[in-house]
N, C-alpha and C positions, 0 to 999 in steps of 0.2 A: 538496455538490459535492466530488468527489473528484478528479478533474483538472483542473488550471488551464494553461490552454494559455500558455505561453512559449517560442517556437521557439527563443530564445537559452539557454535553460537545459534545452531537451529532451534526454535521454537515453534509452537503450534500455531502462534498469532502469525507469524511467518508464511504458515500453509494456508491459513485463513485469508490472507491477504492474497496469495497466489490463486486460490479458488476465486476470488474476486475479479483478478486480472484474466483468468480463463473466459470468465463470463464475460467480461468486456469484450475479449477478443472474439467470442463467439456471436455475440450481438454486432459486432463490425464497427464498435466506437472507434477504435484507431484508423478504420478507412473512413469514418463520417467526419474526420477531421480535429477528434479530440487529441489534444497534444500529449505527450508521455507525463508531464507534470498534471495536467488535468486527470488523466487516468489514476496517477498515484495517489493524489488527493482523494478522488472519489473511493479508491479501494481503503484506503486508511479511515476515512470517516464512515464507513459503511459497516467497518468492524468495530470501531467505537459507540455506533449508533444501534447496532445489532447484538452485542455479545456484553455480557455482566465481567467485564475485564476488572482484574486487582488494579489497585493504584498505580503500581509501577508500570504495569504494561501500558495503561493508558496515558501515562506521562511521556513515555518512549514514544508512542505513537503520535500525540501532540508535538513532542520537539521535531519529529521527522516531518510533521506537515508544515510546522515552521521554516525547518530547512527546505522543503520544497519551496516553499513560497519565496525564501530566499535565495531561489537557483542554486542553492549548494547539494542537492540530493540526486536529481536524475543528470545522467552523464548521456 
């Protein structure tokens, strides 16, 4: 599960990430053998590379990327 609904913590960056995941799904990446971790990394990096984020959001996404790489993010 990529998206955990919590309306108290919902941010636009979360929705941007879900848009990326939907595109991944439509393109069949999960069926092409991409792991959930790889899809998560691609979505987060796409947001960082595409949008002009404030420093705090960028730090959060970079921290999440580190958690994914350490096996602490995707369950």
